[in-house]
Structures are given as structure tokens and as C-alpha cells.
C-alpha positions in Angstrom: 51.2 -57.7 -49.6 48.9 -55.3 -47.9 45.4 -55.4 -49.4 44.8 -52.4 -51.7 41.6 -51.3 -49.9 43.3 -51.6 -46.5 46.1 -49.4 -47.8 43.6 -46.9 -49.1 41.8 -46.8 -45.7 45.1 -46.4 -43.8 46.1 -43.5 -46.1 42.7 -41.8 -45.8 42.6 -42.0 -42.0 46.2 -41.0 -41.6 45.8 -38.0 -43.9 42.8 -36.8 -41.9 45.1 -36.1 -39.0 44.2 -39.2 -36.9 46.7 -39.1 -34.0 46.3 -42.7 -32.8 44.6 -43.8 -29.5 47.7 -43.3 -27.5 47.6 -39.6 -28.1 43.9 -39.2 -27.1 42.0 -38.8 -23.9 39.7 -41.6 -22.9 36.7 -39.7 -24.1 38.3 -38.9 -27.5 39.2 -42.6 -27.9 35.6 -43.7 -27.2 34.2 -41.1 -29.6 36.6 -42.2 -32.3 35.6 -45.9 -32.0 31.9 -44.8 -32.3 32.8 -43.0 -35.6 34.8 -46.0 -36.9 31.7 -48.3 -36.7 30.7 -46.9 -40.1 33.5 -49.0 -41.6 31.3 -52.0 -41.1 28.8 -50.8 -43.6 24.9 -50.8 -43.3 23.6 -53.2 -40.7 21.7 -56.2 -41.9 18.1 -56.8 -40.9 17.6 -59.7 -38.5 14.6 -61.6 -37.1 15.0 -59.9 -33.7 17.5 -57.7 -31.9 16.1 -57.7 -28.4 16.2 -54.4 -26.5 19.1 -54.4 -24.0 18.6 -56.6 -21.0 20.6 -56.5 -17.8 22.5 -59.2 -16.0 21.1 -59.4 -12.4 22.8 -56.5 -10.5 22.1 -54.1 -13.3 25.7 -53.5 -14.3 26.1 -55.5 -17.5 23.8 -54.8 -20.4 23.2 -57.5 -23.0 21.8 -57.3 -26.6 20.4 -60.5 -28.0 20.4 -61.2 -31.8 18.1 -64.0 -32.9 18.2 -65.2 -36.5 15.5 -67.3 -38.2 15.6 -70.9 -37.1 14.0 -73.5 -34.9 14.4 -73.0 -31.1 16.3 -73.8 -29.1 19.2 -72.2 -31.0 22.9 -72.6 -30.2 24.2 -69.4 -28.7 27.3 -67.3 -29.0 28.2 -65.0 -26.1 30.2 -62.2 -27.7 32.7 -59.7 -26.2 33.4 -56.5 -28.2 36.9 -55.1 -28.8 38.2 -51.6 -27.8 41.1 -52.3 -25.5 39.0 -52.6 -22.4 38.5 -48.8 -22.6 36.3 -48.2 -25.6 33.4 -49.8 -27.5 30.0 -51.1 -26.5 26.9 -52.8 -27.8 26.4 -50.2 -30.6 30.0 -50.3 -31.9 29.7 -54.1 -32.7 26.1 -54.1 -33.8 26.6 -54.5 -37.5 29.0 -57.3 -37.5 27.0 -59.3 -34.9 23.8 -59.0 -37.0 25.7 -60.6 -39.9 27.3 -63.2 -37.6 24.0 -64.3 -36.3 22.4 -64.5 -39.7 25.3 -66.4 -41.2 25.9 -68.8 -38.3 22.3 -69.7 -37.5 23.2 -69.0 -33.8 21.7 -66.6 -31.4 24.3 -64.0 -30.4 24.4 -62.3 -27.1 26.5 -59.1 -27.1 27.9 -58.2 -23.7 28.4 -54.6 -22.6 31.0 -55.2 -19.9 32.2 -52.2 -17.8 35.1 -50.2 -19.2 38.4 -49.0 -17.9 39.8 -46.8 -16.4 36.6 -46.4 -14.4 36.5 -50.1 -13.9 40.0 -51.7 -13.9 41.1 -55.4 -14.0 39.5 -57.8 -13.4 36.2 -56.1 -13.8 35.7 -56.8 -17.5 36.7 -60.4 -17.0 34.3 -61.0 -14.2 31.5 -59.2 -16.1 32.2 -61.4 -19.1 32.0 -64.6 -17.0 28.9 -63.4 -15.1 27.2 -62.7 -18.5 28.1 -66.2 -19.7 26.7 -67.7 -16.5 23.5 -65.7 -16.9 23.0 -66.8 -20.5 23.4 -70.5 -19.5 20.9 -70.0 -16.5 18.4 -68.1 -18.7 18.6 -70.4 -21.7 14.8 -71.0 -21.7 14.0 -67.3 -21.6 16.3 -66.7 -24.6 15.1 -69.9 -26.5 18.7 -71.1 -26.7 20.3 -74.5 -25.9 22.4 -74.4 -22.7 24.5 -77.3 -24.0 25.6 -75.5 -27.1 27.3 -72.3 -25.9 30.2 -70.6 -27.6 32.2 -67.6 -26.5 33.7 -65.2 -29.0 35.3 -61.8 -29.2 37.6 -59.5 -31.1 40.8 -58.0 -29.9 40.4 -57.5 -26.1 37.1 -59.3 -26.5 39.2 -62.3 -27.8 41.1 -62.0 -24.5 37.8 -62.1 -22.6 36.6 -65.1 -24.6 39.8 -67.0 -23.9 39.7 -66.1 -20.2 36.0 -67.0 -19.8 36.9 -70.4 -21.3 39.6 -70.8 -18.6 37.3 -69.5 -15.9 34.5 -71.9 -16.8 36.8 -74.8 -16.8 38.4 -74.0 -13.5 35.1 -72.9 -11.8 33.1 -75.9 -12.9 30.9 -74.3 -15.5 29.0 -73.1 -17.4 29.7 -75.6 -20.2 31.3 -74.0 -23.2 31.5 -76.0 -26.4 33.5 -73.7 -28.6 35.6 -70.5 -28.5 36.3 -68.1 -31.4 39.2 -65.7 -30.8 39.4 -63.0 -33.4 42.9 -61.4 -33.4 43.0 -61.7 -29.6 44.9 -59.4 -27.3 46.6 -62.0 -25.1 49.9 -60.6 -23.7 50.3 -57.2 -21.9 54.0 -57.3 -22.6 53.4 -56.2 -26.3 56.8 -57.5 -27.2 56.3 -60.1 -30.0 58.0 -59.9 -33.4 54.7 -58.8 -35.0 54.3 -56.0 -32.4 57.7 -54.7 -33.5 57.2 -55.3 -37.2 53.7 -53.9 -37.5 53.6 -51.6 -34.5 53.5 -48.5 -36.6 51.7 -47.5 -39.8 48.7 -50.0 -39.7 46.2 -47.9 -37.7 46.4 -49.7 -34.4 50.0 -49.3 -33.1 52.1 -50.9 -30.4 51.8 -47.6 -28.4 48.0 -47.8 -28.6 48.0 -51.4 -27.3 50.3 -50.4 -24.4 48.0 -47.4 -23.7 45.0 -49.7 -23.5 46.8 -52.0 -21.1 47.9 -49.2 -18.9 44.3 -48.0 -18.5 43.0 -51.5 -17.6 45.6 -53.1 -15.4 45.7 -51.9 -11.7 49.4 -52.7 -11.0 52.2 -54.1 -13.1 51.8 -57.5 -11.5 48.4 -57.8 -13.1 50.2 -58.4 -16.4 51.1 -61.8 -15.1 47.6 -62.9 -14.2 46.3 -65.9 -16.2 43.1 -63.8 -17.0 45.0 -60.8 -18.4 47.6 -62.9 -20.1 46.1 -66.3 -21.2 49.2 -66.7 -23.4 51.2 -67.3 -20.2 48.9 -69.9 -18.8 50.8 -73.2 -18.3 47.8 -75.6 -18.3 45.5 -75.3 -21.3 44.2 -78.8 -21.3 40.4 -79.4 -21.3 39.5 -76.2 -23.0 36.8 -75.9 -25.7 37.7 -76.4 -29.4 38.9 -73.1 -30.9 39.1 -71.0 -33.9 41.9 -68.4 -33.8 41.8 -65.6 -36.4 44.7 -63.4 -37.1 45.5 -60.7 -39.7 48.9 -60.6 -41.5 49.6 -56.9 -40.7 48.3 -56.8 -37.1 50.7 -56.2 -34.2 48.6 -58.9 -32.3 49.2 -61.5 -35.0 52.0 -63.5 -33.2 50.4 -63.7 -29.8 47.2 -65.2 -31.3 49.1 -67.7 -33.3 51.3 -68.6 -30.4 48.2 -69.2 -28.3 46.8 -71.5 -31.0 50.0 -73.5 -31.0 49.8 -73.8 -27.2 46.2 -74.9 -27.3 47.1 -77.6 -29.9 50.1 -78.8 -27.7 47.6 -79.1 -24.8 45.4 -81.4 -27.0 42.7 -78.9 -27.9 41.3 -79.0 -31.4 42.3 -75.7 -33.0 41.9 -74.1 -36.4 44.2 -71.1 -36.9 43.4 -68.8 -39.8 45.7 -65.9 -40.9 44.2 -63.4 -43.4 46.8 -62.3 -45.8 46.9 -58.6 -46.5 44.5 -57.6 -43.7 44.9 -55.4 -40.6 43.6 -55.2 -37.1 39.8 -54.7 -36.8 39.2 -56.2 -40.2 36.2 -58.1 -38.6 34.5 -54.6 -38.5 35.6 -53.3 -41.9 33.3 -55.1 -44.3 31.9 -51.9 -45.6 35.2 -50.6 -47.0 37.4 -53.7 -47.4 35.8 -56.4 -49.5 37.9 -59.2 -48.2 37.0 -58.4 -44.6 33.5 -59.8 -45.3 35.0 -63.2 -45.6 36.2 -63.0 -42.0 32.7 -62.8 -40.7 31.6 -65.6 -43.1 34.4 -67.9 -41.9 33.8 -67.2 -38.2 30.1 -67.9 -38.8 30.9 -71.2 -40.6 33.2 -72.3 -37.7 30.5 -71.5 -35.1 27.9 -73.3 -37.2 30.1 -76.4 -37.3 31.4 -76.1 -33.8 28.0 -75.8 -32.3 26.4 -78.3 -34.8 23.7 -75.9 -35.8 22.1 -78.4 -38.1 22.6 -81.4 -35.9 21.0 -82.8 -32.8 21.5 -80.9 -29.5 24.8 -81.6 -27.9 24.9 -84.0 -24.9 25.6 -82.4 -21.6 29.2 -82.8 -20.4 30.9 -81.9 -17.1 32.8 -78.6 -16.9 33.6 -76.7 -20.0 35.9 -79.1 -21.8 33.8 -79.3 -24.9 31.7 -82.0 -26.5 33.0 -85.6 -26.0 32.9 -86.3 -29.7 35.0 -83.3 -30.4 37.4 -84.1 -27.5 37.9 -87.6 -28.9 39.3 -86.0 -32.1 41.7 -83.6 -30.5 45.3 -83.8 -31.5 48.5 -81.9 -31.1 48.6 -80.4 -34.5 47.1 -77.0 -35.2 45.3 -76.9 -38.5 46.5 -73.7 -40.2 44.6 -71.8 -42.9 45.8 -68.9 -45.0 43.2 -66.7 -46.6 
């Protein structure tokens, strides 16, 4: 059953005349996402939120959130949602403050370049370059280069999955954990949940297709392993993962299918579906009470996956995860329902 507060939010936004992203210009879509950041509620104070820094080359701004704790801290490189077209450091600011405080990890928010001005694979290469930069500048950031996670919501979940693949295939940097929050993993937009929940739950199937059309250069890009991690045949050797889905989200099935494929490849996976919730619930803690548990649970998974309270992780080759974690990997996905 749809959460009562989620239903109220949908009714309020729909009655306001909201046309959906697919009916907007790019500028209107970007302005709408800025307005929707209020749904996250007031931002929490945090020990430091460093003024934006730039990856060398000056094209990718980063914002670094550092909670209280003893350095070097584990670090989460985070990629915001917005369909590769919208969003930025400010639209995800509130949730990332909470995520850093609750996880005990530093969080580096990545302002990758947006489509249609910068089409595929620009966002993917920006995300990978930012992750490389964090690893190379760990001392400057007071973080542990051997305890790096990647995370993201929606298209940011796509980027986190893709960076995990890129790091494995390019020989680094070492990534210990990946948190994929209702990830956008298949440009085909043709799953059962896309059809069942593609209308009436704020983010529609038409919206998702609109985002993909603005990002991909040519139809063949939809078959790229970066754009469509769900189509990748070899998922062995990837970091342990948390995959978060929402019951009434068109993206639900592709996230859960990816979790199953990771498990089949021997990757340790926890897949958590949040009953009654909708797309973007990670950013709705100010209006949907149960959404706050999504941030709490992602924070706990990062805390455990990066062993925040334990000794620094041993260095391993590539990005296949910590050897102690790898030794526990099995073919069964642990599934949670919230």
C-alpha cells in the first residue's frame, strides 16, 4: 500500500499543475529540481562542509562533508540524481549532510557535467575522474584511500555502478563498497515496474525516457556497459553492494535485477525494498517520515561496509573489495523489506 504521506505529496504536486519533466524544457526541469530540494527538510549542521573544490582541469566541482571523528575517515564519493540533466551540489546538500553525520564517513559530492550540453559518456568519465582524484588526494582530505565507497541515487546510482566497473577494469582506484539507491540502469525503460508504476507516482516512464534521450548521443549508446550496467555480462570482482529500491518506483525492477546479477557473480549484496515509498524518497525526509529511514539504513550500510569503527582496511589490488569481505561472498542476495 502506498504510504499515506507519499500519497498526500503526490496529490499536492499533481494538483499544483505539475506537468512532469517530459513536458518541460531543460531549464524548467532544472529549476523544478531546485525547488523540490525543500522536500528534504532543513539541512543538518555538520563539522565542516568544505567550499567547492575542483578536480584538476577545472570542470568537476566537489563539495566535501566531514563529520566528527578521528582522521583518516572512510570516504564516500557521491553522485547526485537528476537524470543526467538536472541537479547539482546544492540539490543533494541536505541528504548528504545527514549521510555523513550518520555514517561517520566523509562524503564527497560530485558536480559532474550535465546533458544535453555534455552527453554520454561525459558524466561517467567525470564521475570516474572525481573518484580517482579523491583517492590521489586522500591526505589533503584526511580520508583513508583504502576505504572508499561510491554511492548515488537514480542516475547517480548508475554512475556509482559504472565507476565500480571502470575501477575494476582500469586497475583502480580501489573501491571497497557501492551503495546504489534506486539506480537507473537500463535505457530501455521496459521492465514490469516501468509499466506498472510509469504513471501517477511523480517520476514517470516518459520522464525517464526524456532523460535518456537528452544524455545518450546515439541509440547504440543504450547498449554501452556504462550506460546500461544491467546488460554487463561479467560482474565478478566488484565491490560489495547495497541496492535500495522503492515499491512504487518505475526503476524498482532494474535495481533488483542488478542485485540478483551481482549475487550470481559472487558479489556480496544486500537488496532492500522500501514498501509504500516512491522514487526520490532519499530526498523526501522533510515530508515523508519513513523516508528518513532510507538515509539511516544507507548510512549504517556504509558504516559497516567501510568498517568505520574498525582498523583501516588492507590495501588490495584493483577494486574487488576487501579480501575479508570477498571471502564471505555467496550467490544468494540478502533481501530486506522495509
